[in-house]
C-alpha positions as CSV (number, residue, x, y, z in Angstrom):
1,M,-19.5,155.4,313.0
2,D,-18.7,153.7,309.7
3,Q,-21.3,152.5,307.3
4,T,-21.1,148.8,308.3
5,T,-21.4,149.6,312.0
6,W,-24.3,151.9,311.4
7,A,-26.1,149.3,309.2
8,I,-25.7,146.6,311.9
9,A,-27.2,149.0,314.5
10,E,-30.2,149.7,312.2
11,L,-30.7,146.0,311.6
12,E,-30.9,145.4,315.4
13,K,-33.7,148.0,315.5
14,T,-35.5,146.3,312.7
15,T,-35.2,142.9,314.4
16,I,-36.7,144.2,317.7
17,K,-39.7,145.7,315.9
18,L,-40.2,142.9,313.4
19,R,-40.2,140.2,316.1
20,R,-43.4,141.7,317.4
21,V,-44.9,142.3,314.0
22,A,-44.1,138.7,312.9
23,V,-46.1,137.2,315.8
24,K,-49.0,139.5,315.2
25,N,-49.2,138.6,311.4
26,E,-48.4,134.9,311.5
27,W,-51.3,134.0,309.1
28,K,-51.4,137.0,306.8
29,L,-50.1,137.9,303.4
30,P,-49.7,141.6,304.0
31,Y,-49.4,144.4,301.5
32,T,-50.1,147.7,303.3
33,T,-51.4,149.0,306.6
34,D,-54.7,150.5,307.5
35,A,-55.4,153.8,309.4
36,Q,-54.7,152.1,312.7
37,G,-51.3,150.8,311.4
38,N,-52.3,147.2,311.1
39,Y,-51.3,145.1,308.1
40,D,-54.1,144.0,305.7
41,N,-54.3,140.4,304.6
42,R,-54.4,139.3,300.9
43,A,-55.2,135.8,302.1
44,D,-58.5,136.8,303.7
45,Q,-61.1,134.6,302.2
46,T,-64.0,136.9,303.3
47,V,-62.8,139.7,301.0
48,H,-63.6,139.6,297.3
49,Y,-60.5,140.1,295.2
50,E,-60.0,140.1,291.5
51,I,-58.2,137.1,290.0
52,D,-54.8,138.9,290.0
53,N,-55.2,140.1,293.5
54,G,-55.8,138.2,296.8
55,I,-53.3,135.3,297.0
56,N,-52.1,136.2,293.5
57,W,-51.2,139.7,294.4
58,W,-47.7,140.4,293.1
59,T,-46.1,141.5,296.4
60,N,-47.1,138.4,298.3
61,G,-43.6,137.0,298.5
62,F,-42.0,139.9,300.3
63,W,-43.3,139.3,303.8
64,A,-41.9,135.8,303.6
65,G,-38.7,137.4,302.3
66,I,-38.5,139.6,305.4
67,L,-39.0,136.6,307.6
68,W,-36.3,134.7,305.8
69,R,-33.9,137.6,306.3
70,L,-34.7,137.6,310.0
71,Y,-34.1,133.9,310.0
72,A,-30.7,134.3,308.2
73,R,-29.7,136.9,310.8
74,T,-31.0,135.3,314.0
75,K,-31.3,131.5,313.2
76,D,-34.5,131.7,315.2
77,P,-36.7,128.7,314.0
78,Q,-39.8,130.7,314.7
79,Y,-39.1,132.8,311.6
80,L,-38.6,129.7,309.6
81,D,-42.0,128.4,310.7
82,Y,-43.7,131.7,309.9
83,A,-42.0,131.9,306.5
84,R,-43.1,128.4,305.6
85,K,-46.7,129.3,306.5
86,Q,-46.4,132.1,304.0
87,E,-45.3,129.6,301.3
88,Q,-48.3,127.4,302.3
89,M,-50.7,130.3,301.8
90,L,-49.1,131.0,298.4
91,A,-49.2,127.4,297.1
92,P,-52.8,127.6,295.7
93,C,-51.6,130.3,293.2
94,F,-50.3,127.6,291.0
95,T,-53.9,126.4,290.3
96,Q,-55.1,129.9,289.3
97,Y,-53.3,130.5,286.0
98,E,-55.3,133.5,285.0
99,G,-54.2,135.5,288.0
100,L,-50.4,134.8,287.6
101,H,-48.1,137.1,285.8
102,H,-44.4,138.0,285.3
103,D,-44.2,138.9,289.0
104,V,-43.9,135.2,290.0
105,G,-40.3,136.2,290.4
106,F,-41.2,138.7,293.1
107,M,-43.6,136.2,294.6
108,F,-41.3,133.1,294.8
109,L,-37.7,134.4,294.9
110,P,-37.9,136.0,298.3
111,S,-40.1,133.1,299.6
112,A,-39.4,129.6,298.2
113,V,-36.0,130.3,296.6
114,A,-34.8,132.0,299.8
115,D,-36.0,129.0,301.7
116,Y,-34.0,126.7,299.5
117,L,-30.9,128.8,299.6
118,L,-31.0,129.0,303.4
119,T,-32.3,125.5,304.3
120,G,-31.8,123.2,301.2
121,D,-35.5,122.2,301.4
122,H,-36.4,120.1,298.3
123,H,-40.0,121.2,298.3
124,A,-39.0,124.9,298.2
125,K,-36.6,124.2,295.3
126,V,-39.4,122.5,293.3
127,T,-41.7,125.4,294.0
128,G,-39.1,127.9,292.8
129,L,-38.5,125.8,289.6
130,H,-42.3,125.6,289.0
131,A,-42.5,129.4,289.2
132,A,-39.5,129.8,286.9
133,S,-41.1,127.5,284.3
134,L,-44.3,129.7,284.4
135,L,-42.1,132.8,283.9
136,A,-40.3,131.2,281.0
137,G,-43.6,130.3,279.5
138,R,-44.5,134.0,279.2
139,F,-41.6,134.6,276.8
140,N,-42.6,135.8,273.3
141,P,-40.0,134.6,270.8
142,A,-41.1,137.0,268.1
143,G,-40.3,140.1,270.2
144,S,-37.9,138.4,272.6
145,F,-39.7,139.8,275.7
146,I,-41.5,138.4,278.7
147,R,-45.2,139.3,278.7
148,A,-46.1,141.3,281.8
149,W,-49.8,140.7,282.5
150,N,-52.7,138.5,281.3
151,D,-55.9,140.1,279.9
152,L,-58.2,139.9,282.8
153,P,-61.7,138.4,282.5
154,G,-64.1,141.2,281.3
155,S,-61.3,143.5,280.3
156,T,-61.2,145.0,276.8
157,Q,-57.5,146.0,277.1
158,D,-55.1,143.9,274.9
159,T,-51.9,143.4,276.9
160,R,-50.5,140.5,274.8
161,G,-47.5,142.7,273.7
162,W,-46.9,144.5,277.0
163,A,-43.6,144.3,278.9
164,I,-42.5,146.3,281.8
165,I,-39.2,147.5,283.4
166,D,-40.1,145.7,286.7
167,C,-39.4,142.3,285.1
168,M,-35.7,143.1,285.1
169,L,-35.8,141.9,288.7
170,N,-38.0,138.9,288.0
171,I,-35.6,137.4,285.5
172,S,-33.2,136.6,288.4
173,L,-35.6,133.7,289.0
174,L,-34.6,132.4,285.6
175,F,-30.9,132.8,286.2
176,W,-31.3,130.8,289.4
177,A,-33.3,128.1,287.7
178,S,-30.6,127.8,285.0
179,R,-27.9,127.3,287.6
180,E,-30.0,124.9,289.6
181,T,-31.0,122.7,286.7
182,K,-27.9,123.2,284.5
183,D,-30.4,124.0,281.8
184,P,-29.4,127.0,279.7
185,R,-32.9,127.7,278.4
186,F,-33.8,129.7,281.5
187,A,-30.8,131.9,281.3
188,Q,-31.2,132.3,277.5
189,I,-34.7,133.6,278.0
190,A,-33.5,136.0,280.8
191,M,-30.8,137.4,278.6
192,A,-33.1,137.7,275.5
193,H,-35.5,139.7,277.6
194,A,-32.7,141.9,279.0
195,D,-31.4,142.5,275.5
196,T,-34.8,143.7,274.5
197,V,-35.2,146.0,277.5
198,M,-31.8,147.4,276.9
199,Q,-32.7,148.3,273.3
200,A,-36.4,149.2,273.7
201,F,-36.8,150.7,277.2
202,V,-33.6,152.6,278.0
203,R,-33.6,156.1,276.5
204,A,-30.6,158.0,275.2
205,D,-30.3,160.0,278.4
206,G,-30.3,156.9,280.6
207,S,-33.9,157.1,281.8
208,C,-36.2,154.2,281.4
209,C,-39.7,153.7,280.1
210,H,-42.1,151.8,282.4
211,I,-44.2,150.0,279.8
212,V,-43.4,149.2,276.2
213,E,-45.9,147.6,273.9
214,F,-44.8,145.2,271.1
215,D,-46.8,143.6,268.3
216,P,-47.3,140.1,269.8
217,E,-47.3,138.6,266.3
218,S,-44.3,140.3,264.7
219,G,-42.5,141.4,267.8
220,K,-42.2,145.0,266.4
221,R,-41.9,147.8,269.0
222,L,-45.1,149.8,268.8
223,K,-45.0,152.4,271.5
224,S,-44.4,153.1,275.2
225,H,-47.0,153.9,277.9
226,G,-46.7,156.2,280.8
227,G,-47.5,153.6,283.5
228,Q,-47.1,154.6,287.1
229,G,-45.1,157.7,286.6
230,F,-46.0,161.4,286.1
231,A,-46.5,161.3,282.3
232,H,-45.6,159.5,279.2
233,G,-41.9,160.0,278.6
234,S,-41.2,160.8,282.2
235,A,-38.9,158.9,284.6
236,W,-40.8,157.0,287.3
237,T,-38.3,156.6,290.0
238,R,-39.0,153.1,291.1
239,G,-38.8,152.1,287.5
240,Q,-35.3,153.6,287.4
241,G,-34.5,151.5,290.4
242,W,-35.7,148.3,288.7
243,G,-33.4,149.3,285.8
244,V,-30.3,149.9,287.9
245,Y,-30.8,146.9,290.1
246,G,-32.1,144.6,287.4
247,F,-29.2,145.2,284.9
248,A,-26.6,145.0,287.7
249,N,-28.1,141.6,288.6
250,A,-28.2,140.5,285.0
251,Y,-24.5,141.3,284.7
252,R,-23.7,139.5,287.9
253,N,-25.6,136.5,286.7
254,S,-24.4,136.5,283.1
255,G,-21.1,138.4,283.0
256,K,-22.4,140.2,279.9
257,K,-20.6,143.6,280.0
258,S,-23.4,145.5,278.2
259,Y,-25.6,144.9,281.1
260,L,-23.2,146.5,283.5
261,E,-22.8,149.4,281.2
262,T,-26.6,149.8,281.0
263,A,-26.9,149.7,284.8
264,Q,-24.3,152.4,285.0
265,K,-26.0,154.5,282.3
266,I,-29.3,154.4,284.2
267,A,-27.4,155.1,287.5
268,E,-25.6,158.1,286.0
269,Y,-28.9,159.5,284.9
270,C,-30.3,159.1,288.4
271,L,-27.3,160.8,289.9
272,T,-28.2,164.0,287.9
273,K,-31.7,164.0,289.4
274,I,-31.1,163.0,293.1
275,D,-30.6,166.2,295.2
276,A,-28.8,166.7,298.4
277,S,-31.8,165.7,300.6
278,Y,-31.7,162.2,299.1
279,V,-35.5,162.2,299.3
280,I,-36.8,160.3,296.2
281,P,-39.9,161.7,294.4
282,I,-42.4,159.4,292.7
283,D,-41.1,160.7,289.3
284,F,-37.9,162.5,288.6
285,D,-39.9,164.7,286.1
286,Q,-42.8,165.5,288.3
287,P,-43.5,169.3,288.8
288,S,-41.1,171.1,291.0
289,D,-43.8,172.2,293.4
290,C,-45.0,168.6,293.8
291,T,-44.0,167.0,297.2
292,F,-45.0,163.4,296.4
293,E,-42.3,160.9,297.6
294,D,-41.8,157.2,297.0
295,S,-39.7,155.7,299.8
296,C,-40.2,152.3,298.3
297,G,-38.6,153.5,295.1
298,A,-35.8,155.0,297.3
299,C,-35.1,151.6,298.9
300,V,-35.0,149.8,295.5
301,L,-32.7,152.5,294.1
302,A,-30.4,152.1,297.2
303,C,-30.2,148.4,296.6
304,G,-29.4,149.0,293.0
305,F,-26.6,151.5,293.7
306,L,-25.1,149.3,296.5
307,T,-25.1,146.3,294.2
308,L,-23.7,148.2,291.3
309,A,-20.9,149.6,293.4
310,K,-19.6,146.1,294.1
311,L,-19.6,145.2,290.4
312,T,-17.9,148.4,289.1
313,K,-14.2,148.3,288.7
314,D,-13.8,152.1,288.3
315,Q,-13.1,153.1,291.9
316,H,-14.3,156.6,291.6
317,K,-17.7,155.4,290.2
318,A,-17.9,152.6,292.6
319,T,-17.4,154.9,295.6
320,C,-20.0,157.3,294.2
321,Y,-22.6,154.6,293.8
322,A,-21.9,153.1,297.2
323,E,-22.2,156.5,298.9
324,T,-25.4,157.3,297.0
325,G,-27.0,154.0,298.1
326,Y,-25.9,154.7,301.7
327,R,-27.2,158.2,301.8
328,I,-30.6,157.2,300.3
329,I,-31.1,154.5,302.9
330,R,-29.8,156.6,305.8
331,Q,-32.3,159.3,304.9
332,I,-35.0,156.6,305.1
333,A,-33.7,155.4,308.4
334,E,-33.6,158.9,310.0
335,H,-36.7,160.4,308.5
336,R,-39.1,157.8,307.1
337,A,-38.6,154.8,309.4
338,D,-41.2,154.0,312.1
339,Y,-39.8,151.7,314.8
340,S,-42.8,152.2,317.1
341,D,-45.6,149.8,318.0
342,H,-48.1,152.1,316.3
343,C,-47.6,150.7,312.7
344,D,-46.7,147.2,311.5
345,A,-44.6,148.7,308.6
346,I,-41.3,150.4,309.0
347,V,-40.9,152.4,305.9
348,Q,-43.3,155.4,305.5
349,N,-44.2,157.7,302.6
350,C,-44.4,155.1,299.8
351,S,-46.4,155.8,296.7
352,A,-47.6,153.1,294.3
353,S,-48.3,155.4,291.4
354,F,-48.2,159.2,290.7
355,H,-51.9,159.3,289.6
356,N,-53.3,157.2,292.5
357,K,-55.6,159.1,294.8
358,E,-53.5,158.0,297.8
359,H,-49.9,158.8,298.4
360,H,-47.5,158.4,301.3
361,V,-48.7,155.0,302.4
362,T,-46.9,151.8,303.5
363,M,-46.0,148.9,301.2
364,V,-44.5,145.6,302.5
365,Y,-41.9,145.5,299.7
366,A,-40.5,148.8,300.8
367,D,-39.6,147.2,304.1
368,Y,-38.1,144.2,302.3
369,Y,-35.8,146.4,300.2
370,Y,-35.0,148.5,303.2
371,L,-33.8,145.3,305.0
372,E,-32.0,144.2,301.9
373,A,-30.1,147.5,301.6
374,L,-29.1,147.3,305.3
375,D,-27.9,143.7,304.7
376,L,-25.9,144.8,301.7
377,L,-24.3,147.6,303.8
378,S,-23.6,145.3,306.7
379,G,-22.1,142.6,304.5
380,S,-24.7,140.0,305.6
381,D,-26.8,139.8,302.4
382,F,-27.2,136.2,301.2
383,G,-28.0,137.2,297.6
384,I,-31.2,135.9,296.1
385,W,-31.4,138.2,293.1
């Protein structure tokens, strides 16, 4: 069975399962599953959430993204209806400025922008442009970076100069807005941020920092932080995935060759670390006796490798990238995918952070990138990044 045929067969399995899950979670903004396998709900008004959580939680666009992928594949209007309900639940975010952050890209690209790309809906377009304007407003001209988070009420931590590798995916929202409005400012901000990440985040060996802190007044690079990986200076795997995928997309959106070269540099580093099992750890530098995995990081890396393969002219490299992406996602499908009725999520063994108390949980965006990788392999991806 060739890769395309295999991916189409896996997508059929996801469709069968997700049809049931979609009906069950019609009015939820899910992030993870509980001990019984049921999705939680970040839109639950009876739960007290901090300002950057609840409806402002950064992953809240991915369930809508899954629904839009189901709609793109099946044309079943039920998925359109469910996805629009997700956008309806997200709408109040725009009135809660303190809780929004650079991840408005993750929140509104898979939801509102996907809606617009698939249906041409004007309201969805305006929502996407509103989110893009908020993201552009986080740009610091002194350091040419997009600020990651706000200082939360009651916090003593100063994050005015903090930027993170994850934002390399969020800037796709700016490239889309620039094309849609024919206003170059959005793309200029996206490229200025990517240039800074290229210089300040990517190490000589091709690995990436997770968090870099700049002086918010002068723009000078001050230091890096360990973030969600094993230690300061280590290589958090999902961060490497954001780097590969983010720079590949930046090249696709801009044509700037240095972005392609940077994506390849990070990818080549990852290739030296991925072993024959294709199981992705939380951090490439975690102790050898540590068995913590991050299947979510694996799915992001797979999407990055598959996208980079299509952009790379060197046939040997392109084949290597494509095969790596396929092997990673096939390992997930065969060993970390739950297609039963016992768990709302498909992808298992995800880990948000090395130093969290809990590991090997489910995360909705792992399922999203799992579907995206399968769409890329099957040739059915409609390209929102």
